[in-house]
N, C-alpha and C positions, 0 to 999 in steps of 0.2 A: 622286420624286426631292426632297429637301431644298432648297429656296430659302433658307436661313438664310446661306448663305456660307461657314460652318464656320470653321476654324482656319486658322491662316498656313502649316501646311505642306500642308493641302488646296489652300488658294488658289497657293501656290508649284506643285504639282504640275499644277493646272488652267493656270496660265501658261505652263507648257513644253508642254502639250498644244495651246495656244492657238497658240503660235509654229509648230508642226509643222502642225496644220492650216490655218494661214492664210498659210505660208510663200509660197503662188502668187499669194497676191492683191497686185498691184503697189501698192493703195493703201495698205495697211496702213503706217504710218510708226512705228509703236511698240507694245510689249505691256507690260504693268504692272501692279501690284498697287493696289489704292485700297480706299478704306472705301465703304462705303453701309451707311446706317442702323446703324452699330455694328458690321456684320459685313465681313468681306474678300471683295472680288469681283476678278475680272480687267478691266483695263482696255485697250480696244483702239482706237487712236488711227487715225484715216484721214484720207489728205491730200483726200479728195474723198467726194464722196456714193458710197455702195456702189451698185453693180448691184442691182434689185430681187430677182433670183435668186442673190445671191452668197451663199456658205455661210458666215454669220454665226450661229454660235450663241448661244442665250439663257442657256445654262448649261455649264459643262462640269464634270462629277463632283459634280453638286450645289452647284457656286461659281456663281454669278452672273456673266453676262459684260456689260460697260457699253462700248458704243461711243460714240465722241464723233468728228466730224468736227473735226480742228485746224487742216487746211490744210498747207501745205508747210512743212515744219521746216528752216533753214537756220541754217547757223554764223554767228553775227553777228561783225563785223570790230571790231576793237581801237578803243575810244574815244580819242579823241584827251586826251593830259593837259592839264590847266588849271592 
C-alpha cells in the first residue's frame, strides 16, 4: 500500500472511514486531517493513552494515520474584559 498520504480527497475519505472505525473508542476526542512530510494524513486525537489492543490503524486506504494523546478537550470560559 502507498504510504505517501495521497491527495486531499483520499484524506477526506480516510477521515470519514476513521470516524466510522473509531466511533466506539471513548478515548477519541477528535479526528481531522493534517500534513506530514508534505502529504496529507488523518490525525486522531485521544484523551488518554490507548489500550495496547485498541484498534488504531496505521493507515486507511493508503493514507497514514497519526495518533496524538492531547488530553481532555474543554470549552474555555469567556475571558474578563480589560
